[in-house]
C-alpha positions in Angstrom: 15.0 7.7 15.9 11.6 6.9 14.4 8.5 8.0 16.2 6.4 5.7 18.4 3.6 4.0 16.4 0.5 6.1 16.2 -3.0 4.9 15.3 -5.5 7.2 13.5 -9.2 6.2 13.3 -11.4 8.0 10.8 -15.2 7.5 11.3 -16.3 8.6 7.8 -19.7 9.1 6.2 -19.3 6.0 4.0 -16.6 3.9 5.6 -14.4 3.7 8.7 -10.7 3.3 8.6 -7.7 2.9 10.8 -4.0 3.3 10.0 -1.1 2.6 12.3 2.0 4.5 11.3 5.4 5.7 12.5 7.5 8.5 11.1 11.1 7.8 10.4 13.9 10.0 11.6 14.1 11.7 8.2 10.3 12.3 8.0 9.1 9.4 5.9 5.7 8.0 6.9 5.8 4.2 7.3 2.5 2.3 7.4 2.6 -0.6 9.9 -1.1 -1.7 9.5 -4.5 -0.6 8.3 -8.1 -1.8 8.2 -11.4 -0.6 6.6 -15.0 -1.4 7.0 -18.2 0.0 5.4 -20.4 2.1 7.7 -22.7 4.0 5.4 -23.7 6.5 8.1 -24.8 9.1 5.5 -27.6 6.8 4.4 -29.2 7.2 7.9 -28.8 11.0 7.7 -30.5 11.1 4.3 -33.5 9.1 5.5 -34.1 10.7 9.0 -31.5 13.2 9.8 -30.3 11.1 12.7 -28.0 8.1 13.3 -29.8 4.9 14.2 -29.1 2.3 16.8 -28.0 0.0 14.0 -25.5 2.6 12.8 -24.1 2.8 16.3 -23.8 -1.0 16.5 -21.9 -1.1 13.1 -19.6 1.7 14.2 -18.9 0.1 17.6 -18.0 -3.2 15.9 -15.7 -1.3 13.6 -14.1 0.6 16.5 -13.4 -2.6 18.5 -11.8 -4.1 15.4 -9.7 -1.0 14.8 -8.6 -0.9 18.4 -7.4 -4.5 18.1 -5.4 -3.6 14.9 -3.9 -0.7 16.7 -2.9 -2.8 19.8 -1.6 -5.6 17.6 0.7 -3.1 15.8 2.1 -1.6 19.0 0.4 1.8 18.7 1.2 3.9 21.8 -1.5 6.4 21.1 -4.8 6.6 19.1 -6.4 9.6 17.5 -10.1 9.1 16.6 -12.0 11.6 14.4 -15.5 11.7 13.0 -16.5 13.7 9.9 -19.6 14.9 8.0 -22.3 12.3 8.9 -21.7 12.6 12.6 -21.2 16.3 12.3 -24.6 16.8 10.7 -26.6 14.2 12.6 -29.3 15.7 14.9 -28.1 13.2 17.5 -24.4 13.4 16.7 -23.3 14.4 20.2 -25.3 11.6 21.8 -24.0 9.1 19.2 -20.3 10.1 19.9 -20.9 10.0 23.7 -22.2 6.4 23.4 -19.1 5.4 21.4 -16.8 7.1 23.9 -18.6 5.4 26.8 -18.3 1.9 25.3 -14.8 2.1 23.9 -13.0 4.6 26.0 -11.8 6.4 22.9 -11.6 10.2 22.9 -13.5 10.6 19.6 -13.4 14.2 18.3 -15.9 15.5 15.7 -14.1 17.8 13.4 -15.5 20.7 11.4 -15.4 21.1 7.6 -12.5 23.5 7.6 -10.3 21.1 9.6 -11.4 18.1 7.5 -10.3 20.0 4.3 -7.0 21.0 5.9 -6.1 17.5 7.1 -7.1 16.0 3.7 -4.8 18.5 2.0 -1.9 17.8 4.4 -2.1 14.1 3.8 -2.8 14.1 0.1 -0.4 16.7 -1.2 2.6 15.9 1.0 3.4 12.7 -0.9 3.0 14.2 -4.4 5.4 16.5 -6.4 2.7 19.2 -6.9 3.2 22.8 -5.8 -0.1 24.5 -6.7 -3.7 23.5 -7.4 -7.0 22.3 -6.0 -7.3 19.4 -3.6 -10.6 17.4 -4.0 -11.8 14.9 -1.5 -15.2 13.2 -2.2 -16.6 11.6 0.9 -19.9 10.0 1.5 -21.5 13.1 2.9 -19.4 16.0 1.8 -17.0 17.3 -0.8 -13.8 19.0 0.6 -12.0 21.4 -1.7 -8.8 23.2 -0.9 -7.0 25.8 -3.1 -3.2 25.7 -2.4 -0.2 27.6 -3.6 3.4 26.7 -2.8 2.0 23.6 -0.9 0.1 25.8 1.5 -3.7 26.2 1.7 -5.1 29.5 0.5 -8.8 28.8 0.9 -11.0 25.8 1.6 -14.6 24.8 1.1 -16.8 22.0 2.6 -19.9 21.4 0.5 -22.8 18.9 1.0 -21.9 17.1 -2.2 -20.9 13.6 -1.0 -21.4 10.5 -3.1 -23.9 8.8 -0.8 -25.9 12.0 -0.2 -26.3 12.9 -3.9 -27.0 9.3 -4.9 -29.9 9.3 -2.4 -31.2 12.7 -3.5 -30.9 12.4 -7.3 -30.3 8.9 -8.6 -33.5 7.0 -8.0 -33.5 4.7 -11.1 -31.4 1.7 -11.8 -29.5 2.5 -14.0 -30.0 6.2 -13.5 -31.9 8.2 -16.1 -30.2 10.8 -18.1 -32.5 13.5 -16.5 -31.3 12.4 -13.1 -27.6 12.5 -14.1 -28.1 16.0 -15.6 -29.9 17.2 -12.5 -27.1 16.0 -10.3 -24.4 17.6 -12.4 -26.2 20.9 -12.6 -26.6 20.9 -8.8 -22.9 20.3 -8.3 -21.9 23.0 -10.9 -24.2 25.6 -9.3 -22.9 24.7 -5.8 -19.3 25.1 -6.9 -20.0 28.4 -8.6 -22.0 29.8 -5.6 -19.2 28.8 -3.2 -16.6 30.6 -5.3 -14.4 27.5 -6.0 -11.9 28.9 -8.6 -10.9 27.6 -11.9 -7.3 26.4 -12.3 -4.7 29.0 -13.0 -1.5 28.3 -15.1 0.7 25.9 -13.3 -2.0 24.5 -11.1 -3.3 20.9 -11.0 -6.2 19.0 -9.4 -5.2 16.4 -6.7 -7.8 13.9 -5.7 -8.1 11.7 -2.6 -10.7 9.5 -1.0 -12.1 6.1 -1.7 -14.4 7.3 -4.5 -11.5 8.9 -6.5 -9.2 5.9 -5.9 -11.9 3.5 -7.2 -12.4 5.6 -10.3 -8.6 5.5 -10.9 -8.5 1.8 -10.4 -11.3 1.3 -13.0 -9.4 3.5 -15.5 -6.1 1.7 -14.9 -7.8 -1.7 -15.2 -8.9 -0.8 -18.8 -5.3 0.0 -19.8 -1.9 -1.6 -20.1 -0.1 0.2 -17.4 3.4 -0.7 -15.9 3.0 0.7 -12.3 0.7 -1.0 -9.9 0.7 1.5 -7.1 -2.2 4.0 -7.2 -0.6 6.9 -5.5 0.6 9.4 -8.1 -1.6 7.9 -10.9 -2.9 10.5 -13.4 -6.6 10.1 -14.2 -7.3 12.1 -17.4 -10.6 13.8 -18.1 -11.1 11.6 -21.1 -10.4 8.5 -19.0 -12.9 9.6 -16.4 -15.5 10.2 -19.0 -15.1 6.7 -20.3 -15.4 5.3 -16.7 -18.5 7.3 -16.1 -19.9 6.0 -19.4 -19.5 2.5 -18.2 -21.0 3.2 -14.8 -24.2 5.1 -15.7 -25.3 2.6 -18.3 -25.2 -0.5 -16.0 -27.6 -1.7 -13.5 -26.3 -2.1 -9.9 -26.0 -5.9 -10.2 -23.7 -5.6 -13.3 -21.9 -2.5 -12.0 -20.5 -4.3 -9.0 -18.6 -6.7 -11.2 -16.7 -4.0 -13.1 -12.9 -4.4 -12.8 -11.3 -2.0 -10.3 -14.5 -1.2 -8.4 -15.0 -2.3 -4.8 -18.3 -4.1 -4.5 -19.4 -2.1 -1.4 -19.1 1.2 -3.4 -21.2 0.0 -6.4 -24.4 1.7 -5.3 -22.7 5.1 -4.6 -19.9 5.3 -7.1 -22.1 6.8 -9.9 -23.0 9.8 -7.7 -19.3 10.2 -6.7 -18.1 9.9 -10.3 -20.4 12.6 -11.5 -19.2 14.9 -8.7 -15.6 14.4 -9.7 -16.4 14.8 -13.4 -18.2 18.0 -12.8 -15.5 19.4 -10.5 -12.8 18.7 -13.2 -15.0 20.4 -15.9 -15.7 23.4 -13.7 -12.0 23.8 -12.8 -10.9 23.4 -16.4 -8.7 20.4 -15.5 -7.4 18.0 -18.1 -6.3 15.4 -15.5 -6.3 14.6 -11.8 -3.4 13.3 -9.8 -4.5 10.6 -7.4 -3.2 10.6 -3.9 -3.2 7.3 -1.9 -3.1 9.4 1.2 -5.7 11.7 2.8 -7.1 12.8 6.1 -5.6 10.1 8.3 -2.1 10.7 7.0 -2.7 14.4 7.4 -3.3 13.9 11.1 0.1 12.1 11.3 1.9 14.8 9.4 0.4 17.6 11.5 1.3 15.6 14.7 5.0 15.5 13.8 5.7 18.5 11.5 4.2 22.0 11.3 5.5 22.9 7.9 5.0 20.8 4.7 8.4 19.9 3.3 9.3 20.4 -0.4 8.6 17.6 -2.8 12.3 17.2 -3.3 12.9 16.7 0.4 10.0 14.2 0.5 11.6 12.2 -2.3 15.0 12.0 -0.7 13.6 11.0 2.7 11.4 8.4 1.0 14.3 6.9 -1.0 16.5 6.7 2.1 13.7 5.2 4.2 12.9 2.5 1.6 16.6 1.7 1.0 17.4 1.3 4.7 14.8 -1.5 5.0 17.2 -3.8 3.0 20.3 -5.3 4.7 22.3 -5.1 1.5 22.0 -1.3 1.3 25.1 0.6 2.6 24.6 4.3 2.9 28.3 5.1 2.7 28.6 3.1 -0.6 25.5 4.7 -2.0 26.8 8.2 -1.2 30.1 7.4 -2.8 28.5 6.0 -5.9 26.4 9.1 -6.1 29.5 11.3 -6.0 31.0 9.3 -8.9 27.8 9.4 -10.8 27.4 13.1 -10.4 31.0 13.8 -11.6 30.3 11.7 -14.8 27.0 13.5 -15.3 28.4 17.0 -15.0 30.8 16.2 -17.8 28.7 14.0 -20.1 25.1 15.1 -19.6 25.3 18.9 -19.8 21.9 20.3 -20.8 19.9 17.2 -19.9 16.6 17.6 -18.1 16.6 18.2 -14.4 13.9 15.6 -14.1 16.3 12.9 -15.5 19.1 14.0 -13.2 16.8 13.7 -10.2 15.9 10.1 -11.3 19.5 9.3 -12.0 20.6 10.4 -8.5 17.8 8.3 -6.9 18.8 5.3 -9.0 22.4 5.6 -7.9 21.3 5.8 -4.3 18.9 2.9 -4.2 20.2 0.3 -6.6 21.9 -1.9 -4.0 18.5 -3.0 -2.6 18.2 -5.6 -5.4 21.0 -7.7 -3.9 18.7 -8.5 -1.0 16.6 -10.6 -3.4 19.2 -12.1 -5.7 22.8 -10.8 -6.5 22.8 -12.0 -10.1 19.5 -10.2 -10.9 20.1 -7.3 -8.6 19.4 -4.6 -11.2 16.1 -6.1 -12.2 15.0 -6.6 -8.6 16.0 -3.1 -7.7 13.9 -1.8 -10.6 10.9 -3.9 -9.5 11.3 -2.6 -5.9 11.2 1.0 -7.2 8.0 0.5 -9.1 6.2 -1.3 -6.2 7.5 0.5 -3.1 5.6 3.2 -1.2 7.8 6.0 -2.5 6.4 9.5 -1.8 7.0 12.7 -3.6 7.3 11.0 -7.1 5.2 11.2 -10.2 4.6 7.9 -12.0 6.8 9.2 -14.8 9.7 9.8 -12.3 9.3 6.3 -10.9 9.3 4.8 -14.4 12.4 6.8 -15.3 14.3 5.7 -12.1 13.3 2.0 -12.7 14.2 2.1 -16.4 17.6 3.7 -15.5 18.4 0.8 -13.1 17.2 -1.9 -15.4 19.0 -0.6 -18.4 22.2 0.0 -16.5 22.3 -3.7 -15.5 21.3 -5.3 -18.7 22.5 -2.8 -21.2 19.0 -2.6 -22.4 15.6 -2.0 -20.9 12.1 -2.9 -22.0 11.0 0.6 -22.9 7.8 -0.8 -24.4 6.7 -1.4 -20.8 7.1 2.3 -20.2 5.8 3.6 -23.5 3.0 5.5 -21.7 5.7 7.7 -20.2 8.6 7.9 -22.7 9.0 9.3 -26.2 12.0 8.6 -28.4 14.0 11.5 -26.9 13.4 10.2 -23.4 14.6 6.7 -24.4 17.8 8.1 -25.8 18.5 10.2 -22.7 17.7 7.3 -20.3 20.0 5.1 -22.3 22.9 7.5 -22.0 22.4 8.1 -18.3 22.1 4.3 -17.7 25.6 3.8 -19.1 27.0 6.4 -16.6 25.1 4.6 -13.8 26.6 1.2 -14.7 30.1 2.8 -14.9 29.6 4.5 -11.5 28.7 1.2 -9.9 31.7 -0.7 -11.4 34.1 2.1 -10.3 32.7 2.2 -6.8 33.1 -1.5 -6.3 36.8 -1.2 -7.2 37.9 2.1 -5.5 39.5 2.2 -2.1 37.3 4.0 0.5 38.0 7.7 0.5 39.6 7.8 -2.9 38.6 10.1 -5.8 37.9 9.8 -9.5 38.8 12.3 -12.2 36.9 12.8 -15.4 38.3 14.7 -18.3 36.7 15.2 -21.7 39.0 15.9 -24.6 36.6 17.3 -27.2 39.2 17.6 -30.1 40.0 13.9 -29.8 36.5 12.8 -29.0 38.0 11.0 -25.9 36.9 10.9 -22.3 39.7 10.0 -19.9 38.5 8.5 -16.6 41.3 8.3 -14.0 40.4 5.8 -11.2 42.6 5.5 -8.1 43.5 1.8 -8.4 47.0 0.2 -8.4 46.4 -1.1 -12.0 44.7 -0.2 -15.2 41.1 -1.6 -15.4 39.8 -3.3 -18.6 36.1 -2.9 -19.0 35.5 -3.8 -22.6 31.7 -4.1 -22.4 31.3 -0.8 -20.6 33.7 1.1 -22.9 31.8 -0.3 -25.9 28.5 0.8 -24.5 29.9 4.2 -23.7 31.2 4.7 -27.2 27.9 3.5 -28.7 25.7 6.0 -26.8 28.1 9.0 -26.5 30.1 8.6 -29.8 33.3 9.0 -27.8 36.1 6.7 -26.8 36.4 6.0 -23.0 39.9 5.6 -21.7 40.2 4.1 -18.2 43.5 4.8 -16.4 44.6 3.5 -13.1 46.2 5.9 -10.6 48.2 5.1 -7.5 47.3 8.4 -5.9 45.7 8.7 -2.5 42.3 10.1 -1.3 41.0 13.4 -2.6 37.9 15.2 -3.9 36.3 14.3 -7.2 38.0 16.3 -10.0 36.1 17.2 -13.1 38.0 18.5 -16.1 36.8 19.9 -19.5 
């Protein structure tokens, strides 16, 4: 059974947010609703060290709206947290007491260590990354967590937020080079003094928070890119350098119109971008994996699970959760198709990359969802669902591979040009071969009696593959056999068998 809906409110230094979520029986986080508003509390702290009455009014208005969103989505409980700006304000305790009194919410001010841990739990859970640095640039602070095996080893909270550093260093419009250099030097010295490590072999930077997501959107807007979801996007150091170049040379009035940038971040994005750029340079990172999740999702994960699952477990749970939303998806049929597909793979795809097998198995599991849109274009629709759904635990390359497998299996071809950013010639050949096996698995599954078995035997000396299918008659599949011979260079012989149920037999 899924969990009861839970609302999480985050009173941040730059913005306030709420999400309403529930966790499915297999651990997938499903977002029911969300809302965001600009608060800019850190600007008050920078000016006076205290939060003003106007800041309290803005925050109250946001909280009332968030409570309405939570109630409208059926939330049974609300967790409300406040971070750096409230934590640092001289009148922070009084500020929170007033909010509690007016709203009845039990608002908790969390320390930097907990903020970093929650950001890590939310951001890394949904990505296939085992080791590295988690970076969360807020309005008031920078949270960094070093993790190994998907567990935090050390964390740092540093006063290097985008609003804070913009107010301190960037006084010109556009900023002068001397101001930019001073900010970068300050960040680099702060990271070094805190002991934030460089990346080791096998480690990667993961980024979360609104600043990083806006930078990624700007980079993506300047490219031809086939996947619209931001979660899992790879922001290269070169791409970030180009984004920073566009930002620092424009006045605020022109900066706000840049594609991919939220208008309410236009005045603080330069400071945040310079922080991210300096962190990547200091860490020796060539790219940053963007997470669409963060502190709020971390609260949810820690509410319902103490240990972070493996990326593979997250992927499987996510595929199952997405598929089960569609009435045309049948779990029994999906599992049967997967068994057939695995038998074919074991004989025909020996030595293929594990990454491709993982995508192949997910494609075999989820492809029926396309029938909910249109039976005759079910393959195309299933591929589109894969590229746009909130799948967790996948890289964008894995998503593209899964979608391309499904599309090519259905059409006999796929528009690999759309995925050229992910695939080279060897990838295209391997996906083409696996797609034929996926199409064959689907056709067999639709014809086999429930509980029956399929036998696959490869006769190397004759360059023949004999596929014995338990049906009362031989099955002619001219198009599929022609596709099979074209990609594998072997003749496919399909034989009907009147035998009863049994396990999948694989012969060599």
